Chimera marker file (.cmm) of the C-alpha trace (Angstrom):
<marker_set name="trace">
<marker id="1" x="136.990" y="148.110" z="97.498" r="1" g="1" b="0" radius="0.5"/>
<marker id="2" x="136.886" y="147.090" z="93.379" r="1" g="1" b="0" radius="0.5"/>
<marker id="3" x="134.194" y="144.831" z="92.527" r="1" g="1" b="0" radius="0.5"/>
<marker id="4" x="136.199" y="142.143" z="91.932" r="1" g="1" b="0" radius="0.5"/>
<marker id="5" x="136.910" y="142.163" z="95.708" r="1" g="1" b="0" radius="0.5"/>
<marker id="6" x="133.351" y="142.391" z="96.428" r="1" g="1" b="0" radius="0.5"/>
<marker id="7" x="132.439" y="139.842" z="94.095" r="1" g="1" b="0" radius="0.5"/>
<marker id="8" x="134.802" y="137.652" z="95.749" r="1" g="1" b="0" radius="0.5"/>
<marker id="9" x="134.168" y="138.776" z="99.214" r="1" g="1" b="0" radius="0.5"/>
<marker id="10" x="130.437" y="137.310" z="98.537" r="1" g="1" b="0" radius="0.5"/>
<marker id="11" x="131.539" y="134.501" z="96.700" r="1" g="1" b="0" radius="0.5"/>
<marker id="12" x="133.968" y="133.626" z="100.493" r="1" g="1" b="0" radius="0.5"/>
<marker id="13" x="131.486" y="134.082" z="102.692" r="1" g="1" b="0" radius="0.5"/>
<marker id="14" x="128.660" y="132.211" z="100.410" r="1" g="1" b="0" radius="0.5"/>
<marker id="15" x="130.789" y="128.882" z="100.530" r="1" g="1" b="0" radius="0.5"/>
<marker id="16" x="130.901" y="129.608" z="104.327" r="1" g="1" b="0" radius="0.5"/>
<marker id="17" x="127.299" y="129.787" z="104.818" r="1" g="1" b="0" radius="0.5"/>
<marker id="18" x="127.035" y="126.326" z="103.201" r="1" g="1" b="0" radius="0.5"/>
<marker id="19" x="129.359" y="124.915" z="104.885" r="1" g="1" b="0" radius="0.5"/>
<marker id="20" x="127.664" y="126.006" z="108.252" r="1" g="1" b="0" radius="0.5"/>
<marker id="21" x="124.623" y="124.073" z="106.404" r="1" g="1" b="0" radius="0.5"/>
<marker id="22" x="126.212" y="120.873" z="105.888" r="1" g="1" b="0" radius="0.5"/>
<marker id="23" x="128.404" y="121.023" z="109.367" r="1" g="1" b="0" radius="0.5"/>
<marker id="24" x="126.512" y="118.299" z="111.550" r="1" g="1" b="0" radius="0.5"/>
<marker id="25" x="125.872" y="116.013" z="108.149" r="1" g="1" b="0" radius="0.5"/>
<marker id="26" x="130.127" y="116.029" z="107.498" r="1" g="1" b="0" radius="0.5"/>
<marker id="27" x="130.903" y="115.504" z="110.931" r="1" g="1" b="0" radius="0.5"/>
<marker id="28" x="128.613" y="112.627" z="111.953" r="1" g="1" b="0" radius="0.5"/>
<marker id="29" x="129.943" y="111.288" z="108.629" r="1" g="1" b="0" radius="0.5"/>
<marker id="30" x="133.735" y="111.740" z="109.306" r="1" g="1" b="0" radius="0.5"/>
<marker id="31" x="133.614" y="111.556" z="113.041" r="1" g="1" b="0" radius="0.5"/>
<marker id="32" x="130.540" y="109.425" z="114.083" r="1" g="1" b="0" radius="0.5"/>
<marker id="33" x="130.232" y="106.000" z="115.388" r="1" g="1" b="0" radius="0.5"/>
<marker id="34" x="127.479" y="103.685" z="113.534" r="1" g="1" b="0" radius="0.5"/>
<marker id="35" x="124.269" y="102.837" z="115.505" r="1" g="1" b="0" radius="0.5"/>
<marker id="36" x="121.374" y="100.721" z="113.855" r="1" g="1" b="0" radius="0.5"/>
<marker id="37" x="117.961" y="101.919" z="114.714" r="1" g="1" b="0" radius="0.5"/>
<marker id="38" x="114.510" y="100.335" z="113.393" r="1" g="1" b="0" radius="0.5"/>
<marker id="39" x="112.566" y="101.946" z="110.787" r="1" g="1" b="0" radius="0.5"/>
<marker id="40" x="108.927" y="102.211" z="109.380" r="1" g="1" b="0" radius="0.5"/>
<marker id="41" x="107.887" y="104.071" z="106.459" r="1" g="1" b="0" radius="0.5"/>
<marker id="42" x="105.927" y="107.267" z="106.114" r="1" g="1" b="0" radius="0.5"/>
<marker id="43" x="105.465" y="108.620" z="102.944" r="1" g="1" b="0" radius="0.5"/>
<marker id="44" x="107.104" y="107.174" z="100.178" r="1" g="1" b="0" radius="0.5"/>
<marker id="45" x="107.410" y="110.118" z="97.428" r="1" g="1" b="0" radius="0.5"/>
<marker id="46" x="106.810" y="113.962" z="96.861" r="1" g="1" b="0" radius="0.5"/>
<marker id="47" x="106.589" y="115.288" z="93.557" r="1" g="1" b="0" radius="0.5"/>
<marker id="48" x="108.268" y="118.525" z="94.343" r="1" g="1" b="0" radius="0.5"/>
<marker id="49" x="111.310" y="117.157" z="95.950" r="1" g="1" b="0" radius="0.5"/>
<marker id="50" x="111.626" y="114.152" z="93.955" r="1" g="1" b="0" radius="0.5"/>
<marker id="51" x="112.291" y="110.388" z="95.279" r="1" g="1" b="0" radius="0.5"/>
<marker id="52" x="112.861" y="109.859" z="98.579" r="1" g="1" b="0" radius="0.5"/>
<marker id="53" x="111.722" y="107.465" z="101.969" r="1" g="1" b="0" radius="0.5"/>
<marker id="54" x="110.224" y="109.092" z="104.746" r="1" g="1" b="0" radius="0.5"/>
<marker id="55" x="111.476" y="107.319" z="107.557" r="1" g="1" b="0" radius="0.5"/>
<marker id="56" x="109.791" y="107.317" z="111.103" r="1" g="1" b="0" radius="0.5"/>
<marker id="57" x="112.253" y="105.576" z="113.839" r="1" g="1" b="0" radius="0.5"/>
<marker id="58" x="109.895" y="102.940" z="115.699" r="1" g="1" b="0" radius="0.5"/>
<marker id="59" x="111.909" y="104.187" z="118.621" r="1" g="1" b="0" radius="0.5"/>
<marker id="60" x="112.176" y="107.414" z="118.691" r="1" g="1" b="0" radius="0.5"/>
<marker id="61" x="110.606" y="109.207" z="116.617" r="1" g="1" b="0" radius="0.5"/>
<marker id="62" x="106.552" y="109.129" z="118.584" r="1" g="1" b="0" radius="0.5"/>
<marker id="63" x="108.854" y="110.152" z="122.133" r="1" g="1" b="0" radius="0.5"/>
<marker id="64" x="108.329" y="113.817" z="123.033" r="1" g="1" b="0" radius="0.5"/>
<marker id="65" x="109.364" y="116.124" z="125.853" r="1" g="1" b="0" radius="0.5"/>
<marker id="66" x="106.702" y="117.739" z="125.900" r="1" g="1" b="0" radius="0.5"/>
<marker id="67" x="108.303" y="121.265" z="124.894" r="1" g="1" b="0" radius="0.5"/>
<marker id="68" x="109.025" y="122.639" z="121.816" r="1" g="1" b="0" radius="0.5"/>
<marker id="69" x="113.057" y="123.173" z="120.462" r="1" g="1" b="0" radius="0.5"/>
<marker id="70" x="116.292" y="120.708" z="121.064" r="1" g="1" b="0" radius="0.5"/>
<marker id="71" x="116.320" y="117.047" z="122.431" r="1" g="1" b="0" radius="0.5"/>
<marker id="72" x="118.134" y="115.071" z="123.564" r="1" g="1" b="0" radius="0.5"/>
<marker id="73" x="117.749" y="111.188" z="123.162" r="1" g="1" b="0" radius="0.5"/>
<marker id="74" x="119.802" y="108.970" z="124.981" r="1" g="1" b="0" radius="0.5"/>
<marker id="75" x="120.441" y="105.108" z="123.199" r="1" g="1" b="0" radius="0.5"/>
<marker id="76" x="121.653" y="101.998" z="124.310" r="1" g="1" b="0" radius="0.5"/>
<marker id="77" x="122.483" y="99.016" z="122.364" r="1" g="1" b="0" radius="0.5"/>
<marker id="78" x="119.809" y="96.141" z="122.555" r="1" g="1" b="0" radius="0.5"/>
<marker id="79" x="120.883" y="93.383" z="120.595" r="1" g="1" b="0" radius="0.5"/>
<marker id="80" x="121.866" y="94.317" z="116.977" r="1" g="1" b="0" radius="0.5"/>
<marker id="81" x="119.782" y="97.409" z="117.040" r="1" g="1" b="0" radius="0.5"/>
<marker id="82" x="119.957" y="100.166" z="119.452" r="1" g="1" b="0" radius="0.5"/>
<marker id="83" x="116.921" y="102.433" z="121.510" r="1" g="1" b="0" radius="0.5"/>
<marker id="84" x="115.960" y="105.498" z="122.812" r="1" g="1" b="0" radius="0.5"/>
<marker id="85" x="116.950" y="104.934" z="126.864" r="1" g="1" b="0" radius="0.5"/>
<marker id="86" x="115.195" y="108.583" z="127.136" r="1" g="1" b="0" radius="0.5"/>
<marker id="87" x="114.229" y="111.781" z="125.879" r="1" g="1" b="0" radius="0.5"/>
<marker id="88" x="115.229" y="115.083" z="128.170" r="1" g="1" b="0" radius="0.5"/>
<marker id="89" x="115.548" y="118.918" z="126.690" r="1" g="1" b="0" radius="0.5"/>
<marker id="90" x="118.764" y="118.963" z="128.721" r="1" g="1" b="0" radius="0.5"/>
<marker id="91" x="122.075" y="117.606" z="126.816" r="1" g="1" b="0" radius="0.5"/>
<marker id="92" x="123.558" y="114.512" z="127.849" r="1" g="1" b="0" radius="0.5"/>
<marker id="93" x="126.595" y="114.351" z="129.648" r="1" g="1" b="0" radius="0.5"/>
<marker id="94" x="127.869" y="111.016" z="127.953" r="1" g="1" b="0" radius="0.5"/>
<marker id="95" x="126.756" y="109.159" z="124.615" r="1" g="1" b="0" radius="0.5"/>
<marker id="96" x="125.359" y="108.415" z="122.196" r="1" g="1" b="0" radius="0.5"/>
<marker id="97" x="122.836" y="110.361" z="121.831" r="1" g="1" b="0" radius="0.5"/>
<marker id="98" x="121.029" y="111.796" z="118.877" r="1" g="1" b="0" radius="0.5"/>
<marker id="99" x="120.463" y="116.047" z="118.831" r="1" g="1" b="0" radius="0.5"/>
<marker id="100" x="116.695" y="115.718" z="117.678" r="1" g="1" b="0" radius="0.5"/>
<marker id="101" x="114.391" y="118.605" z="117.136" r="1" g="1" b="0" radius="0.5"/>
<marker id="102" x="111.082" y="118.364" z="119.174" r="1" g="1" b="0" radius="0.5"/>
<marker id="103" x="107.811" y="120.086" z="117.362" r="1" g="1" b="0" radius="0.5"/>
<marker id="104" x="105.382" y="118.772" z="120.190" r="1" g="1" b="0" radius="0.5"/>
<marker id="105" x="104.610" y="116.274" z="118.329" r="1" g="1" b="0" radius="0.5"/>
<marker id="106" x="107.435" y="113.917" z="116.459" r="1" g="1" b="0" radius="0.5"/>
<marker id="107" x="111.023" y="114.392" z="117.080" r="1" g="1" b="0" radius="0.5"/>
<marker id="108" x="113.137" y="114.767" z="114.095" r="1" g="1" b="0" radius="0.5"/>
<marker id="109" x="116.362" y="113.916" z="114.064" r="1" g="1" b="0" radius="0.5"/>
<marker id="110" x="118.032" y="115.138" z="110.419" r="1" g="1" b="0" radius="0.5"/>
<marker id="111" x="117.709" y="111.501" z="109.690" r="1" g="1" b="0" radius="0.5"/>
<marker id="112" x="114.610" y="111.122" z="108.260" r="1" g="1" b="0" radius="0.5"/>
<marker id="113" x="114.473" y="110.519" z="104.797" r="1" g="1" b="0" radius="0.5"/>
<marker id="114" x="116.100" y="108.903" z="102.280" r="1" g="1" b="0" radius="0.5"/>
<marker id="115" x="116.701" y="110.172" z="98.729" r="1" g="1" b="0" radius="0.5"/>
<marker id="116" x="117.146" y="107.426" z="96.225" r="1" g="1" b="0" radius="0.5"/>
<marker id="117" x="116.084" y="106.822" z="92.886" r="1" g="1" b="0" radius="0.5"/>
<marker id="118" x="112.184" y="106.944" z="92.184" r="1" g="1" b="0" radius="0.5"/>
<marker id="119" x="111.934" y="103.062" z="91.455" r="1" g="1" b="0" radius="0.5"/>
<marker id="120" x="114.045" y="102.426" z="94.366" r="1" g="1" b="0" radius="0.5"/>
<marker id="121" x="111.812" y="104.193" z="97.102" r="1" g="1" b="0" radius="0.5"/>
<marker id="122" x="109.105" y="102.227" z="96.053" r="1" g="1" b="0" radius="0.5"/>
<marker id="123" x="111.217" y="98.969" z="96.424" r="1" g="1" b="0" radius="0.5"/>
<marker id="124" x="112.420" y="100.028" z="99.989" r="1" g="1" b="0" radius="0.5"/>
<marker id="125" x="109.138" y="101.528" z="101.087" r="1" g="1" b="0" radius="0.5"/>
<marker id="126" x="107.603" y="97.792" z="100.323" r="1" g="1" b="0" radius="0.5"/>
<marker id="127" x="110.631" y="96.363" z="101.719" r="1" g="1" b="0" radius="0.5"/>
<marker id="128" x="110.570" y="98.571" z="105.059" r="1" g="1" b="0" radius="0.5"/>
<marker id="129" x="106.191" y="97.992" z="105.718" r="1" g="1" b="0" radius="0.5"/>
<marker id="130" x="107.545" y="94.130" z="106.619" r="1" g="1" b="0" radius="0.5"/>
<marker id="131" x="109.217" y="95.080" z="109.818" r="1" g="1" b="0" radius="0.5"/>
<marker id="132" x="112.382" y="94.676" z="109.797" r="1" g="1" b="0" radius="0.5"/>
<marker id="133" x="114.020" y="97.270" z="108.144" r="1" g="1" b="0" radius="0.5"/>
<marker id="134" x="117.174" y="98.824" z="110.216" r="1" g="1" b="0" radius="0.5"/>
<marker id="135" x="118.382" y="102.466" z="109.204" r="1" g="1" b="0" radius="0.5"/>
<marker id="136" x="122.771" y="102.413" z="109.668" r="1" g="1" b="0" radius="0.5"/>
<marker id="137" x="123.153" y="106.099" z="110.675" r="1" g="1" b="0" radius="0.5"/>
<marker id="138" x="126.613" y="107.835" z="111.878" r="1" g="1" b="0" radius="0.5"/>
<marker id="139" x="126.597" y="109.505" z="115.068" r="1" g="1" b="0" radius="0.5"/>
<marker id="140" x="129.175" y="112.178" z="116.429" r="1" g="1" b="0" radius="0.5"/>
<marker id="141" x="129.805" y="113.153" z="119.978" r="1" g="1" b="0" radius="0.5"/>
<marker id="142" x="127.545" y="116.434" z="119.414" r="1" g="1" b="0" radius="0.5"/>
<marker id="143" x="125.129" y="114.014" z="118.424" r="1" g="1" b="0" radius="0.5"/>
<marker id="144" x="124.630" y="114.900" z="115.442" r="1" g="1" b="0" radius="0.5"/>
<marker id="145" x="123.407" y="112.388" z="112.549" r="1" g="1" b="0" radius="0.5"/>
<marker id="146" x="123.418" y="111.321" z="109.318" r="1" g="1" b="0" radius="0.5"/>
<marker id="147" x="121.665" y="108.595" z="107.405" r="1" g="1" b="0" radius="0.5"/>
<marker id="148" x="123.726" y="106.346" z="105.766" r="1" g="1" b="0" radius="0.5"/>
<marker id="149" x="121.844" y="103.248" z="104.226" r="1" g="1" b="0" radius="0.5"/>
<marker id="150" x="118.555" y="101.470" z="104.985" r="1" g="1" b="0" radius="0.5"/>
<marker id="151" x="119.059" y="97.508" z="105.316" r="1" g="1" b="0" radius="0.5"/>
<marker id="152" x="116.100" y="95.119" z="104.774" r="1" g="1" b="0" radius="0.5"/>
<marker id="153" x="116.311" y="91.553" z="105.341" r="1" g="1" b="0" radius="0.5"/>
<link id1="1" id2="2" r="1" g="1" b="0" radius="0.2"/>
<link id1="2" id2="3" r="1" g="1" b="0" radius="0.2"/>
<link id1="3" id2="4" r="1" g="1" b="0" radius="0.2"/>
<link id1="4" id2="5" r="1" g="1" b="0" radius="0.2"/>
<link id1="5" id2="6" r="1" g="1" b="0" radius="0.2"/>
<link id1="6" id2="7" r="1" g="1" b="0" radius="0.2"/>
<link id1="7" id2="8" r="1" g="1" b="0" radius="0.2"/>
<link id1="8" id2="9" r="1" g="1" b="0" radius="0.2"/>
<link id1="9" id2="10" r="1" g="1" b="0" radius="0.2"/>
<link id1="10" id2="11" r="1" g="1" b="0" radius="0.2"/>
<link id1="11" id2="12" r="1" g="1" b="0" radius="0.2"/>
<link id1="12" id2="13" r="1" g="1" b="0" radius="0.2"/>
<link id1="13" id2="14" r="1" g="1" b="0" radius="0.2"/>
<link id1="14" id2="15" r="1" g="1" b="0" radius="0.2"/>
<link id1="15" id2="16" r="1" g="1" b="0" radius="0.2"/>
<link id1="16" id2="17" r="1" g="1" b="0" radius="0.2"/>
<link id1="17" id2="18" r="1" g="1" b="0" radius="0.2"/>
<link id1="18" id2="19" r="1" g="1" b="0" radius="0.2"/>
<link id1="19" id2="20" r="1" g="1" b="0" radius="0.2"/>
<link id1="20" id2="21" r="1" g="1" b="0" radius="0.2"/>
<link id1="21" id2="22" r="1" g="1" b="0" radius="0.2"/>
<link id1="22" id2="23" r="1" g="1" b="0" radius="0.2"/>
<link id1="23" id2="24" r="1" g="1" b="0" radius="0.2"/>
<link id1="24" id2="25" r="1" g="1" b="0" radius="0.2"/>
<link id1="25" id2="26" r="1" g="1" b="0" radius="0.2"/>
<link id1="26" id2="27" r="1" g="1" b="0" radius="0.2"/>
<link id1="27" id2="28" r="1" g="1" b="0" radius="0.2"/>
<link id1="28" id2="29" r="1" g="1" b="0" radius="0.2"/>
<link id1="29" id2="30" r="1" g="1" b="0" radius="0.2"/>
<link id1="30" id2="31" r="1" g="1" b="0" radius="0.2"/>
<link id1="31" id2="32" r="1" g="1" b="0" radius="0.2"/>
<link id1="32" id2="33" r="1" g="1" b="0" radius="0.2"/>
<link id1="33" id2="34" r="1" g="1" b="0" radius="0.2"/>
<link id1="34" id2="35" r="1" g="1" b="0" radius="0.2"/>
<link id1="35" id2="36" r="1" g="1" b="0" radius="0.2"/>
<link id1="36" id2="37" r="1" g="1" b="0" radius="0.2"/>
<link id1="37" id2="38" r="1" g="1" b="0" radius="0.2"/>
<link id1="38" id2="39" r="1" g="1" b="0" radius="0.2"/>
<link id1="39" id2="40" r="1" g="1" b="0" radius="0.2"/>
<link id1="40" id2="41" r="1" g="1" b="0" radius="0.2"/>
<link id1="41" id2="42" r="1" g="1" b="0" radius="0.2"/>
<link id1="42" id2="43" r="1" g="1" b="0" radius="0.2"/>
<link id1="43" id2="44" r="1" g="1" b="0" radius="0.2"/>
<link id1="44" id2="45" r="1" g="1" b="0" radius="0.2"/>
<link id1="45" id2="46" r="1" g="1" b="0" radius="0.2"/>
<link id1="46" id2="47" r="1" g="1" b="0" radius="0.2"/>
<link id1="47" id2="48" r="1" g="1" b="0" radius="0.2"/>
<link id1="48" id2="49" r="1" g="1" b="0" radius="0.2"/>
<link id1="49" id2="50" r="1" g="1" b="0" radius="0.2"/>
<link id1="50" id2="51" r="1" g="1" b="0" radius="0.2"/>
<link id1="51" id2="52" r="1" g="1" b="0" radius="0.2"/>
<link id1="52" id2="53" r="1" g="1" b="0" radius="0.2"/>
<link id1="53" id2="54" r="1" g="1" b="0" radius="0.2"/>
<link id1="54" id2="55" r="1" g="1" b="0" radius="0.2"/>
<link id1="55" id2="56" r="1" g="1" b="0" radius="0.2"/>
<link id1="56" id2="57" r="1" g="1" b="0" radius="0.2"/>
<link id1="57" id2="58" r="1" g="1" b="0" radius="0.2"/>
<link id1="58" id2="59" r="1" g="1" b="0" radius="0.2"/>
<link id1="59" id2="60" r="1" g="1" b="0" radius="0.2"/>
<link id1="60" id2="61" r="1" g="1" b="0" radius="0.2"/>
<link id1="61" id2="62" r="1" g="1" b="0" radius="0.2"/>
<link id1="62" id2="63" r="1" g="1" b="0" radius="0.2"/>
<link id1="63" id2="64" r="1" g="1" b="0" radius="0.2"/>
<link id1="64" id2="65" r="1" g="1" b="0" radius="0.2"/>
<link id1="65" id2="66" r="1" g="1" b="0" radius="0.2"/>
<link id1="66" id2="67" r="1" g="1" b="0" radius="0.2"/>
<link id1="67" id2="68" r="1" g="1" b="0" radius="0.2"/>
<link id1="68" id2="69" r="1" g="1" b="0" radius="0.2"/>
<link id1="69" id2="70" r="1" g="1" b="0" radius="0.2"/>
<link id1="70" id2="71" r="1" g="1" b="0" radius="0.2"/>
<link id1="71" id2="72" r="1" g="1" b="0" radius="0.2"/>
<link id1="72" id2="73" r="1" g="1" b="0" radius="0.2"/>
<link id1="73" id2="74" r="1" g="1" b="0" radius="0.2"/>
<link id1="74" id2="75" r="1" g="1" b="0" radius="0.2"/>
<link id1="75" id2="76" r="1" g="1" b="0" radius="0.2"/>
<link id1="76" id2="77" r="1" g="1" b="0" radius="0.2"/>
<link id1="77" id2="78" r="1" g="1" b="0" radius="0.2"/>
<link id1="78" id2="79" r="1" g="1" b="0" radius="0.2"/>
<link id1="79" id2="80" r="1" g="1" b="0" radius="0.2"/>
<link id1="80" id2="81" r="1" g="1" b="0" radius="0.2"/>
<link id1="81" id2="82" r="1" g="1" b="0" radius="0.2"/>
<link id1="82" id2="83" r="1" g="1" b="0" radius="0.2"/>
<link id1="83" id2="84" r="1" g="1" b="0" radius="0.2"/>
<link id1="84" id2="85" r="1" g="1" b="0" radius="0.2"/>
<link id1="85" id2="86" r="1" g="1" b="0" radius="0.2"/>
<link id1="86" id2="87" r="1" g="1" b="0" radius="0.2"/>
<link id1="87" id2="88" r="1" g="1" b="0" radius="0.2"/>
<link id1="88" id2="89" r="1" g="1" b="0" radius="0.2"/>
<link id1="89" id2="90" r="1" g="1" b="0" radius="0.2"/>
<link id1="90" id2="91" r="1" g="1" b="0" radius="0.2"/>
<link id1="91" id2="92" r="1" g="1" b="0" radius="0.2"/>
<link id1="92" id2="93" r="1" g="1" b="0" radius="0.2"/>
<link id1="93" id2="94" r="1" g="1" b="0" radius="0.2"/>
<link id1="94" id2="95" r="1" g="1" b="0" radius="0.2"/>
<link id1="95" id2="96" r="1" g="1" b="0" radius="0.2"/>
<link id1="96" id2="97" r="1" g="1" b="0" radius="0.2"/>
<link id1="97" id2="98" r="1" g="1" b="0" radius="0.2"/>
<link id1="98" id2="99" r="1" g="1" b="0" radius="0.2"/>
<link id1="99" id2="100" r="1" g="1" b="0" radius="0.2"/>
<link id1="100" id2="101" r="1" g="1" b="0" radius="0.2"/>
<link id1="101" id2="102" r="1" g="1" b="0" radius="0.2"/>
<link id1="102" id2="103" r="1" g="1" b="0" radius="0.2"/>
<link id1="103" id2="104" r="1" g="1" b="0" radius="0.2"/>
<link id1="104" id2="105" r="1" g="1" b="0" radius="0.2"/>
<link id1="105" id2="106" r="1" g="1" b="0" radius="0.2"/>
<link id1="106" id2="107" r="1" g="1" b="0" radius="0.2"/>
<link id1="107" id2="108" r="1" g="1" b="0" radius="0.2"/>
<link id1="108" id2="109" r="1" g="1" b="0" radius="0.2"/>
<link id1="109" id2="110" r="1" g="1" b="0" radius="0.2"/>
<link id1="110" id2="111" r="1" g="1" b="0" radius="0.2"/>
<link id1="111" id2="112" r="1" g="1" b="0" radius="0.2"/>
<link id1="112" id2="113" r="1" g="1" b="0" radius="0.2"/>
<link id1="113" id2="114" r="1" g="1" b="0" radius="0.2"/>
<link id1="114" id2="115" r="1" g="1" b="0" radius="0.2"/>
<link id1="115" id2="116" r="1" g="1" b="0" radius="0.2"/>
<link id1="116" id2="117" r="1" g="1" b="0" radius="0.2"/>
<link id1="117" id2="118" r="1" g="1" b="0" radius="0.2"/>
<link id1="118" id2="119" r="1" g="1" b="0" radius="0.2"/>
<link id1="119" id2="120" r="1" g="1" b="0" radius="0.2"/>
<link id1="120" id2="121" r="1" g="1" b="0" radius="0.2"/>
<link id1="121" id2="122" r="1" g="1" b="0" radius="0.2"/>
<link id1="122" id2="123" r="1" g="1" b="0" radius="0.2"/>
<link id1="123" id2="124" r="1" g="1" b="0" radius="0.2"/>
<link id1="124" id2="125" r="1" g="1" b="0" radius="0.2"/>
<link id1="125" id2="126" r="1" g="1" b="0" radius="0.2"/>
<link id1="126" id2="127" r="1" g="1" b="0" radius="0.2"/>
<link id1="127" id2="128" r="1" g="1" b="0" radius="0.2"/>
<link id1="128" id2="129" r="1" g="1" b="0" radius="0.2"/>
<link id1="129" id2="130" r="1" g="1" b="0" radius="0.2"/>
<link id1="130" id2="131" r="1" g="1" b="0" radius="0.2"/>
<link id1="131" id2="132" r="1" g="1" b="0" radius="0.2"/>
<link id1="132" id2="133" r="1" g="1" b="0" radius="0.2"/>
<link id1="133" id2="134" r="1" g="1" b="0" radius="0.2"/>
<link id1="134" id2="135" r="1" g="1" b="0" radius="0.2"/>
<link id1="135" id2="136" r="1" g="1" b="0" radius="0.2"/>
<link id1="136" id2="137" r="1" g="1" b="0" radius="0.2"/>
<link id1="137" id2="138" r="1" g="1" b="0" radius="0.2"/>
<link id1="138" id2="139" r="1" g="1" b="0" radius="0.2"/>
<link id1="139" id2="140" r="1" g="1" b="0" radius="0.2"/>
<link id1="140" id2="141" r="1" g="1" b="0" radius="0.2"/>
<link id1="141" id2="142" r="1" g="1" b="0" radius="0.2"/>
<link id1="142" id2="143" r="1" g="1" b="0" radius="0.2"/>
<link id1="143" id2="144" r="1" g="1" b="0" radius="0.2"/>
<link id1="144" id2="145" r="1" g="1" b="0" radius="0.2"/>
<link id1="145" id2="146" r="1" g="1" b="0" radius="0.2"/>
<link id1="146" id2="147" r="1" g="1" b="0" radius="0.2"/>
<link id1="147" id2="148" r="1" g="1" b="0" radius="0.2"/>
<link id1="148" id2="149" r="1" g="1" b="0" radius="0.2"/>
<link id1="149" id2="150" r="1" g="1" b="0" radius="0.2"/>
<link id1="150" id2="151" r="1" g="1" b="0" radius="0.2"/>
<link id1="151" id2="152" r="1" g="1" b="0" radius="0.2"/>
<link id1="152" id2="153" r="1" g="1" b="0" radius="0.2"/>
</marker_set>
């Protein structure tokens, strides 16, 4: 195998790995159903990662399964927003549901960080602290979720 073939093979392999890394987010954005969830801010700025708003989902983040690993949050619509109805280590037979990771004290569903310009991050934090913020999230049939936006009133 010559050097060009090896380089091409490495490039294709790297592109494949990138595809695997973003497959869940991409699937949720393309095929997901839109849900709206109540949120509250956690931490607005990280000097190493840039400006972002770290969100805690009012009805979801504090739930746990008492075990670490994959957790599935079943949801039901309650007026304009969706709320968690149960959390389990077993994948629900029907949806919508979020596939999350339970680290023993908080559920992480891959939708906790919203990256925005620094001035907008502070503005969103202030607005979200007011209590009426809604996260617009797309969720696909496998529970993969993508944060689309945060709306404040």
